Structures are given as structure tokens and as C-alpha cells.
N, C-alpha and C positions, 0 to 999 in steps of 0.2 A: 504493500499499499504506500501510495506517496504522501509526504508530509508536505507542510509549508514552511518557508523561511519567509519571514516577512524582516526587511532591512531598511532601517529608517536613514533619512538623507537631510541632513539641515544643520544650521548653525545654533551656536551657544544658546540655551534658553528659547528655543523655538517649538518646544513642547515633546520632544522626541521620547524623553523617559516618563513624562505624564502618561502620554499615549501607550507607549510599551506594558507600563502596568495597567493602565485599563483593558487594554487588549487580552493581557493574561488574565485576568478576572473573567473575560467573556469567552475566549477561546480555550475549550477544553483541551487537556492534555498537552498544554505549552508551557515554556519557560523564557524568560528573558535573561540574555547575555547581554550585559552592560559593562563596556570597558572601564566606565568610573568607579566600579565596583572594584576591580583589579588595580586600577591606579590607587585607591583609598587604601586598600589591602597592603600594597606593596609599599607606599608612603608611610605607613604606620608601622609596620613590622620590618621592612626591608630597605629602608631609605638610604642607606649606604652602598646598595647595589644599584640604585637609580644614576642613569646617566645624567649629568647637568644639561645636556643639549643633544640636539639631534634625534634621529628616533628611538623611540622607547621599547627597544627589543624585549625586554623582560616582560613587559604589559602585554604586546602583542602576542608574545610567545605562550603566556599565560592563557589568554583569550582563545587562542588557537586549541591549545589543549583543550578546555573547557567544550568548545565547538566539535572538536574530535570526538571528545567522550559522548557527548549527547548524540552524536550520528551514529556511532558504533555501538553505542550500550543501551539507548532508550529509543522510544519511538513518539517521542515529544516533536511538536512542532516548535522550531525556534524564532523568536523575537531577538534579532540582532539589533541593539540599540547603542549606536553609534553616531559620529558626523558623516561619515562616508562621503564626503563630497568630491574625492578623487575618481574620477570615471574608471581609470586604470584598477585602482584598489577596489571599487566595486565588482568590476568583472573577473578579477583575480578571485575574489571570495565567491562571486555566483557561479563562475565556469569551472574553478579548482576545487571547492567544497562543496557545493550545492548543484550539483549536475541535475539536468532536466529528468533524468531516470527515476531518482527519488524524490525530488523536490517540485513543488508549483512554488515559483519564485515571485515574492511581491515587493515593490519598492514603495515606499512612503515618504514622499517628499514634502518636507515642511518649507514652504515659500513664504515666508513670513518677514514683512519688511523690516529693515534694519533699525528704524526709529522704536516700532514696537519691542524689538528685542532689547534695546538699549534702556527702554522704559522698565521692561521685566527685571533687567539686571540690576538696576538702581534700586528695586524693592526687592530684591532676592535674598532670601535666608539661606541659600544653599551654601553647605560647606566648600570651602576652598582646599580641602585635604587632598584632591585628586591632581593638585598642580605640584609640578617639581621645577627646580631651579629657573625656568625661562619667564615663568607667569606667577603673579601673586593676586590676581582677581579676573573676575570674569570681563570686565570692560577690556581689558588688554587682551583676551581671548577674541573677543568679537573684532577687536580692531584689527588683529593678525588674519583673520578669517575674511575680514572686508577687502584686506590687502591680497591675499590669496585668491581672491576671485578673480584678479586678473590674470592669474595662470592659466595656461592652457589647457590641463588637466583637470582643472575645477569647473566642473560644468553640472548643469542640471542633468537629472537622468532622462534618459529618452525611453520611448515605449518598447523599443527593440531589446533593451537590457534586461527585460524580465518577463515575466508571463502577464503581470498586472502591475500597473504603475497609478497610484494614485497622489495627487497634487493638492496638499492643504495650503490655503491662504489665510485662514480663520479659524480659530478654535471651536466654534460652531460645528464645523465639518468632522469632529473627531468621531460623535456616535455613529453617523452614519458610514463613515469608512470603517469603522469598526464591526460594524452590522454586516457589511459588505464581505469583508474579510472571513466573518464568521459563516456567512452564506458559501464561500467559496470551499471553506474547509467541510462544510456538509455535501458538497459535491464529489469529494474524493473517494 
């Protein structure tokens, strides 16, 4: 039987984690793999192993291990809650780990205006224990993400990247997207 993999795409404070947790409650037999959890764990218990700059290989390796374990040892639907803004990165995951024979692949793009994101950041109570060396707050993350938007590989998802693509421009769309994903799961 096929499973779903739902991958979120979006900038900080766009609603990815809130959506993923709400979807997990509604989608039977699913779990959320959120890299922020790995980052907080590593920063709490293994801070000395964390690189100050560059790719966070340890965090990515831990996330990959969790995904591999879930694929090989469970029948759960996977909700992969990361920014996933790099098209190459998305395709590497979708083609390399979540092949079409095993998974129905769903992208959920949070296309929220930057001014809304900044307003959310200003009022956020979210812990900053996910940061290592380079950043100290979410405003810095958003500014970096805005600058990265000019890079060639940082592009909005396209329909041909997955079996389904949902684009959310407002939080009011969350419930309808969750309902549609639950409907898709019932067709498996």
C-alpha cells in the first residue's frame, strides 16, 4: 500500500509547523518530522558538535536517519516539516527517499507575504534554541531567506515536482487543505 509524504515549503513563521501538527491530528497513522526538533535536541545536548557555519550535517543526518527509520520500519504517513525552499533539495528528497512506487507525494507551499511574516516574528514566543552560531533571532532568519530568494535554486514549487501541490496564501486555507489531504489518504 502506498503512503503519503507531505512536504512543507516556506519561510520562517509562515505556518509550516502549526499546519503539520494540525494535519497530524487529522491524518490517521501519520507523524511529523520537524528539523527544528533535531536542532533543539542537538543544541541542548551536543552543542559542541555543532558547526558554527555552513551546512548542519549532523542535523541533516539525524533527520535522514529518522526518515529512513520511518520508511523502513513503519507504515506511517510522513509529514516533513522544513523550509524546503531549494528546488534541488526538494527533488533530492522526493526522488531519492520518497519514490512514486511507495509514496503519493504532496507539497504544501506557504506563500505568505513577508510583511505578515515579520509581524508574526515580532509577536512570536517561539524558542530560539534551534539556532547555532550564525543567528540569534528569527528576524535575521527571515532577512537571510529574503536575500536567498534571489538565488537561482530558491524557487516556488511547481506542479510537476509532486503528485499534488497546494499553495496557501492565507491561514484561512489550512482547514480546507488538511481536509483535501485526508481525502487523498482515503483513496489509497
